[in-house]
N, C-alpha and C positions, 0 to 999 in steps of 0.2 A: 817435522815440519807442522804448521801450525795448520791447522782444519778452519780453512779462510769460511768457508759457510757456518758455523759454530761460532768463529770469531766476530760474525756477523750480527749473526743471532746476541750476543752478550752485547755490542755496542749499541744496538737497538735500545733492547730492556734497558742500558744503563743510561741513557741519552732521554728515554722518554721517562724513568727513574728520574733524574734531575728535572726533567720536567714538572713532572710532580711535587716536586721539594719544592721548587721557587715559587710554585704556587700557594704551596700550604704557607711558604714566609712570606708572602705577600697579600694574604689574607687577611684582611683588619689593619694592614701596616699603612703607611705613609704612601699615596702613589708613586711610584717610579716607574718611569717609561723605559729606562734601560735594562733593569729587570723584567719587566713586561717581554721588550722586545728578545731578551737574553732566552727567556723561558720559551718563547714559539720559536728562537730557534734551534734549543734542544729540541724540542717536540719534531721540527721539522727533519734534525737528524735523524734523527732515532726510526721515524716513519722512512727516510729514506735506505736507512741501514737494512729496516726491518723488509721493505718491499726485495734488498739486493736479495736477501737469504729466502723468501718465500717464495721468488717466483722459478727457480731450479728447484727447489729441495721440496715444492709441494706441486710443483707442475702449475703455476697459477699464470694465466692469460696476463701479461702485463703490457702496455702500451710502451715500445722502445724510446726511450732518452728518458721515459718518467723517472727514473731513480735518480738519474743525472740532474735533471731540472729542480727536483725536491730538495736537491744535496745545493745547489747552487743558492736556490731561495734560501735557506737555514744561514749557509754561509753570509749571504747577504745581509740578513735579519742580525746576527752575531755581529757584524760590521758596523750597522747601525748600531746596535746598544754600545757598542765603544764609543761612536760619536757622540752620542748622548750622555754619557757616563762623563767625557771629557770635555764637552760641550764645544766641537765641533760647530763653526757656522757654515750654515748652507752647503753640508755635508749630504744633502738629499741629491741636489742639482750634478755632482760627481757619481755616487752611489747606484742612485734608481737607471740611466741609463746606460752605464756598464750591467747592471744584473738583467734588462731588459734586450740588452746586445747579446749577452751572455745565452740568456735562454733561448732566442729566437736563434742563433748557431745551433746550440744543442737540437733544437727539436727541425731545423734543416735536416742537421746531419741524419737524425731517425728518418726523416720523412725521403731522404734519399738514398736509404739501404746500407747506411753506415753501420759495420759488426760492434757487436759489444765491446774489443778490444780498443777502437776506433776513439768509441763514445767513451770510454771509461778515461781514455788518454785526453780526449779534448775537457772532459768535463775535471778531470786531475787538474789542468794546466790553471781552469778558474779557479776552484778552490785553493789552487798555491797562493794565486795571484791575494786572493783574499786574507791569506793566511799571513803572508808576508806583510801585507798593510797592516794586518792588527798587530803583528810585532813591530811594524814600524809605529803604530800611536802608542804602543806601551813605553817603548825603549829609549824614544826621543827626545826624552828631557832628562835631562843629567842629575836632576832632583826625584827622578824617579823612585820610589820606594822598594823595598827588597821584595814586595808582592808582586808588584808589577812588572819586576827584572822576572821573577821567576816563572808567570805566566807568559809574557814577550819572548823569552829565548824560548819554550816551550813551541809557540807558534812559528815561530823562525826554524825551529829542528822539522814541525811538523811539514813547513810548507818547501824546504830543503829534501825531504824524505818525499814526500808529493810529485815534485819534480822529477828526481831520479827514477822513479816509476812510470814518469810520463815518457820520458828520455825511453827509456828499456820498451818498451809500450808503443810507443808510437817508431822507434827507428828500429827493435831489435838488438839493440844493443845500447852499452851503458856501464858507466864504475860498476853495477851491478846485474847481475842474469837477473830477466822477468820475476820469474818467483821468487826469487830473495828480494827483490824491490818490494816486491807486493808484501812480501812479509813484514818488512822493516815500516812501511808505511803505514798496515794497521796497527806496528803495535806503537807507532808515534801516532795514532789516533785513538788507540786507547788511553796512553798520557795526555791527550787532548781532553778527552774526556774527564777524566779523573780530577787534572792538574785547573784546568781552566774550568769545571764545573763547580769545582769548590771553592778555585781564586774571586772567579767572579762575584760568587756569594758576600767573598771577605771582601773584598775590595768595595763593594756598595755599603756591607757594616761598617767598613771604614769612614767610608765618606759621611756615613747617618750619624756616627760615634763624634767624628768632627765637629757636625752641623751641631749637635745636642751642645757640643761641650761650648762651640761659640753663641749657642743662642745663651748660654747658661750665665754666659760672663761677658756681654754685648748687650749694650741698652741698644734696643733695636729700632728706636728712634733716629737716633744721631750716628748711631754706629761704633761709638767710645767705650771704652770700658766700663762697665757699671758699677754702681758703690762697691760690692761686693770684692769683685776683678782689681777695683782702684785700691783699695785698702791691703789684698797682699800684696798687690806690686809696689805700693807704699812701703811698706814694712819689711819686704826686702832688700827695696833701696836705701832703708835706713840703719839696717844690717851691715849694708854693704859699705854706707858711707861710714859708719864707726868704725869696720877694719880697716878701710881707706885712709880715715881720719881727714876726708874731703868734705866740703860742705855740702848740705842739701836742701835746698829752696824749695818751700811748699807756697802756695798762693791760693787761698780762699776767692770765689769769683761768683758773683749773683748777677744775671742781667736786670736792669732797673727796671723800674715798673712793668714788670711782665704781666701783672694781673691786666692791667689796665689794656694790653693789646690781645690779650684772649677777650674781655669784654665788651672792646668794642669794636674788632673785625672779628671776632671769632675763633675758635680753638685753633683752627688751620693754619691761619697766620701766626696764633702762637707756635704750633709745631715749626713751620718755617722759620720763626726766629730761632730757635733751639739749633735747627738744622744749618741754618747760616752762620751761628756762631761757633759750629763744630768745628765746618769747613773750615773759617777763617783761621782758629785756634790751629788746629791742623797744619794748615799751609806754616804756620809761622815756627813750630816746634821743630827742634834736631832730634834726631835719631833716637837719641839715649833720654828722650823727656816724653813725659808721659802726662796725659789730661784725661779726666774721665767725669763722667757724670754723676752725682749724688743724688741728687731725684729732682724733681722739680725742674724749677732752673738754677740750679745751683752746680758749681764745677768746682773742680779741684785740680790745680798742674803740677807737678814734680818739676823740679829743676836739679839733676844732680851735679855736683861738681861747680856749686856755686857760691858766691859770699852775699851777704847783703842787697850789697852797691849792685851786683849783676841781677839779684834775682829784682829789684825796683825795675832795672833798666829793663829787664824782659816785660813784667808788670803791664810797665807804661805803654813798651810796643804793642802788648795787646790790646790795652785801653784806645789807640789810636786806631788800631787796625778796625775792631769793633765798630767804632764810630763810623768809618768810611765805608762800610757793608748797606748793603740794602735789604731789606725785608719787603719781600711782594706780599701786600697784603689784598683785603676784596676791596680795600679805598684806594688811598693816596700811598704812596712807598714811604717806608718807613725805617729811621735811622735809629738803632737803639743804641743803649750806652753800658756799660757793666761798671761794677765795683768790685775794689780787688784790695782782699786785704795780704799780707805780706809776712812771711818769718822763715828765718834759718833754724832750723833744727840744733840744738843743741847737743854735742854728743852725747848723753845719756840719757837724752828727753824720752818719753814715749808717743807714743806715735798720735795717741789722743788726746793728749797736754800740747804738741803743738798745734793740731786742727782747733783747738779749743783758740789757743792765742791768736791765728790765722783767722778765725771767724769772729772773736771779739775785734778784730782790726777790719774785717769786712764790714760789720754792723757801723762802726766808728765812721768807716767812708759814707755809707749810706745817712747816717747822721749829719754830716757833713756837707751835704747837698748832692750826693751820687756822682756817677762818673767822673771818679777818683780812684788812688790809691792811696793805703795806709799802711803802716808798718806797724808790725803786734809788738807787743811789750816784751820786753829782754824777759829771757829766766832768770827768776833769783836764784841766786847762788845760796846751796845750805849752809849754813853753817859748822 
């Protein structure tokens, strides 16, 4: 048989320890509302369990229902942490009323003289509801990661164990006798502390790592791949085209008179022009095509599986679409134009050489009057 009071002490110390660990993890790091909520949830659970241990063991006078009330508030904070982590909108409108109603019911039960078993069953039902809701939040998406599934299954098992305990305590019968059901509930609670305690930290770390990776490869203004990321993707596309013996079109694109936009209407208008260009270009792209910002007002576009005629047609579609797009400035609206250089990579051509050919074609388009498409020189065959 498990010594329930000793188990409560271990759970309480463990959850308070997790709260301290999270406080240390978040100190000096980027602010994370989800982790802060989770930290307070762990602390609340630990306090609730320590109250449950101290009351009978030390004979401390405790207001009836206080332990359950702290449990409910802690589970509510944990659910709030999930909502913040997954970006659920308007979650407070649902969670706050449920928390307040549950708290009022528990306090009313204590004031009306409900015994410890009855209060425990009532609190257990609320805790099981929150645990089931958290399991749903984690498991509802098919794209959920393995870590999310592990935590979600653990929440579901905890909710099930608590419900079995509630039934056995409230009705005096159930699939397990009351003592066994209570022990199973505490064992799953211990698993909840270990798996979810470390699991949520790992989830937040994965999210932070993903955000940092995106920042390292994405242009923050346009949302397009930056120069480094585009060149990596371009080299991969070049190797794939060689293996499959298919064409690979490359477009070098420059916004015409971009400096004049900045000088005449300010850099905010220049930024708007870049955003409009990126949005318009993305709208025209097929799924396997990639556009990146190389720097300033210069962009590059990869067109896998295209020959020269198809690449020129794609460039013309882009040029016309950009002409029709409107840029909002501090003065009148502005319609920008682009110059484009087009090449198709030779099967054994280096990416840098292809980009140089496309760049020469781009500047030829600018010299010829801008707002036009020029084809790069063909690769000279080696003797």
